[in-house]
N, C-alpha and C positions, 0 to 999 in steps of 0.2 A: 326507576326504568330508564335502562339505556338503550333499549331496543324495543319497538313497536311497529308491527307490521300486520295489516288488515287484509281481508279476502278470504277466499277459500282455504288457504293454510295461514291463519292467523298466528302471530306469536309475539310475546313479549319476554324480554330478559332483564335481569337485575343483578348487579354485584351485590351479594349478602355478606361479603367479608368482614365488615364491621361487627356483626353479630356472632361471628364464629372465630375470631381472632385466636390464634395467629394462622389458621387455616385460610385459604382462599377459596370462596365459594361463589359460583355463578348459577343462578336458577333461571330455567327456561320453562315458559308454560306455552305449549303449543295446541292449536285446534284444527283438526283437519275436518272440515265440513263433509266433505265426499265420503271419506271411511267412517265417520261418525266416531272420532277419537280425540281425546284429550290426554296429552302427554305431559308429564311433570319431569324435568331432566335437572338434576343438580351435578356440576363439574366440580370436584373439590380436589385441592392440591393441598398436602399437608407437609411440613417441613422436615417430617421423618416418617417411617412406617408407623400407621395407626389405624385404629378400628374406627369405622363410621357407621352411623344409623340412619335410617329413614323411617318415620312413622306416619301412619295414617289411623286416625280413630274413628270408629264406627259403632253404630248400634245394630248393624245388619248382622244377620248369620253369616259365617265365613267359612268356606270350604277351599282348603289348600290342596291343589291337584298334585299327584305324585312328583311331577317334574320339579316342584319347588320354585317355580319361575311363574305359576299361574294360580289366581285365587278368583272363586265366584262369591260375590256378595249378594245376598238375597234380603229382601224386605218388603213387606207389604205386596207381595206378588210381583215384584219387579227385581230382576238381577242385572248385575254389574260385572263384566270381566275385567280383572286387574291383572297385568302381566309386568313382570319384572323384566325389562330388556336391556338391562345394563348390569353392573357388577352386583353380586350378593344373590341370596336366596330369600324367600318370603317365609316369614312364620308368625305365628300368631300368639299374642300374650295379654295378659291383663292390662288396662289402660292405667297402669301406675307409674310413679316417678321411680328410677333407678334407686337403689339402696343408698347410693353415694350422693343423691341429689339432695340439696338443702330443703328442709321442711319449710312449707310455705303457710302461714297461719290462714285458716278459712279455705285452703285449697279444696275444690269439690272431689269427691270421692269416685266420680266416673262410674256411677252404679248403671250396669247395663250396657256399659261401654268396653269395646275389645280394642286392641291395637295391632293392626297389620303392621308389620315391620320387616325391614330389610337389615341385615347385619353383613358388612364387607369388611374384611382385615387383611393385614399381610402386606399392604402396599402403602405409597405415599401419594398417590393419584388414583382417583375414581370417578367414574360415570354412573351415577344411580339413576336410573330411567324408568319410570313407571307410567304404563299406558293403560287408560280407562276407556272401555268401549261398552256398548249393549251386549247383553248377553241372552241369546235366545236358545233355549233347550231344544 
């Protein structure tokens, strides 16, 4: 962690590039206590045009709104609003590895888990930013 700020607008940032080489990746987690939001932001720089993904695994029921930028996750009578406020659109898929991913012996089958995802493509630099907040219908 190379940045850590406390208070009403707390945040922490880390350079995660070593896990995503050759891309450069910086992740920031931000909490806004007054607005009651948590935001995960990934700033990604690739050496050339590339496709990037963001995944959030959940057992919750997921409804993606028509705008493609907002989803509502519901479970046990509680709902959470998720907004993609950066590059890419939200979509829902099975919580399974890509067909091109290596097979991992003993990997969990993720029964009952779905993957809320963002796919962004056609550029070499992206900001994937996902905001989480309480949802009251």
